[in-house]
C-alpha positions in Angstrom: 119.6 -9.9 91.1 116.9 -12.2 89.7 118.7 -15.4 90.8 118.9 -14.1 94.4 115.2 -13.2 94.4 114.1 -16.5 93.0 116.3 -18.4 95.5 113.9 -17.6 98.3 110.2 -18.5 98.3 107.8 -15.4 98.4 106.4 -16.3 101.8 110.0 -16.3 103.3 110.7 -12.9 101.6 107.5 -11.4 102.9 108.4 -12.4 106.5 112.1 -11.7 106.2 113.1 -9.5 103.3 116.6 -9.4 104.8 117.2 -13.0 103.5 117.5 -11.6 99.9 118.7 -8.1 101.0 121.7 -9.7 102.8 122.7 -11.2 99.5 121.9 -8.1 97.4 123.8 -5.5 99.3 127.2 -7.3 98.9 126.5 -7.4 95.2 125.8 -3.7 95.2 129.0 -3.1 97.2 131.1 -5.2 94.9 129.7 -3.4 91.8 129.2 0.1 93.4 130.7 2.0 90.5 128.5 0.5 87.9 125.4 0.5 90.2 126.0 4.2 90.9 126.2 5.0 87.2 123.0 3.0 86.5 120.8 4.2 89.3 122.3 7.5 90.1 121.0 11.0 89.3 121.9 10.7 85.6 121.4 7.0 85.5 119.7 4.7 83.1 116.0 5.0 83.7 115.3 1.8 81.6 117.6 -0.1 84.0 116.0 1.3 87.1 112.5 0.5 85.7 113.6 -3.1 84.8 115.1 -3.5 88.3 111.9 -2.3 89.9 109.8 -4.7 87.7 112.0 -7.7 88.5 111.8 -7.0 92.3 108.0 -6.4 92.1 107.4 -9.6 90.1 109.7 -11.9 92.1 109.1 -10.6 95.6 105.8 -8.7 95.9 103.4 -10.0 93.2 100.4 -11.5 94.9 101.3 -10.0 98.2 100.8 -6.3 97.7 98.8 -4.2 95.2 100.8 -2.3 92.6 100.8 1.0 94.4 102.2 -0.4 97.6 104.7 -2.5 95.7 105.9 0.6 93.7 106.4 2.4 97.0 108.5 -0.3 98.6 110.6 -1.0 95.5 111.3 2.7 95.0 112.2 3.1 98.6 114.7 0.2 98.3 116.3 1.7 95.2 116.5 5.1 97.0 118.1 3.4 100.0 120.8 1.9 97.8 121.4 5.2 96.0 121.8 7.0 99.4 124.1 4.3 100.7 126.4 4.5 97.7 126.4 8.3 97.5 127.2 8.6 101.3 130.3 6.4 100.9 128.8 3.0 102.0 129.8 3.6 105.7 127.3 1.1 107.0 128.0 -2.6 106.5 126.0 -4.7 104.0 124.4 -6.5 106.9 123.4 -3.2 108.6 121.9 -2.0 105.3 119.9 -5.3 104.9 118.5 -5.0 108.4 117.7 -1.3 108.0 116.0 -1.8 104.7 114.0 -4.7 106.1 112.9 -2.5 109.0 111.8 0.2 106.5 109.8 -2.4 104.6 108.2 -4.1 107.6 107.8 -1.2 110.0 107.8 1.9 107.8 108.3 5.2 109.4 107.9 3.7 112.9 111.5 2.5 112.5 112.5 6.1 113.4 110.7 6.0 116.8 113.5 4.0 118.4 116.7 4.5 116.5 119.5 2.1 117.3 
């Protein structure tokens, strides 16, 4: 995860989070069983907190305050949890685009569903 996030400069990730997300969702898909165990309902809270900290530090530090950063990162983790729990019906690319839309457009993404 950390290597994917450091691969892209922060300004690129701010403008197009899907650059990293399109690399991260295939990793999640390939490792769905372990990711589900780690971030699921009875998961490892230390892992989840470490994951959130890495994403915040590598992607959002200096761009957003900590409250907004926590909101975005928690939403991304929740989106991954939902995707795994619902059987990963959407493609990794669809999930990257949807997650980017949630980050950049917030709830407005629901105004014109695809």
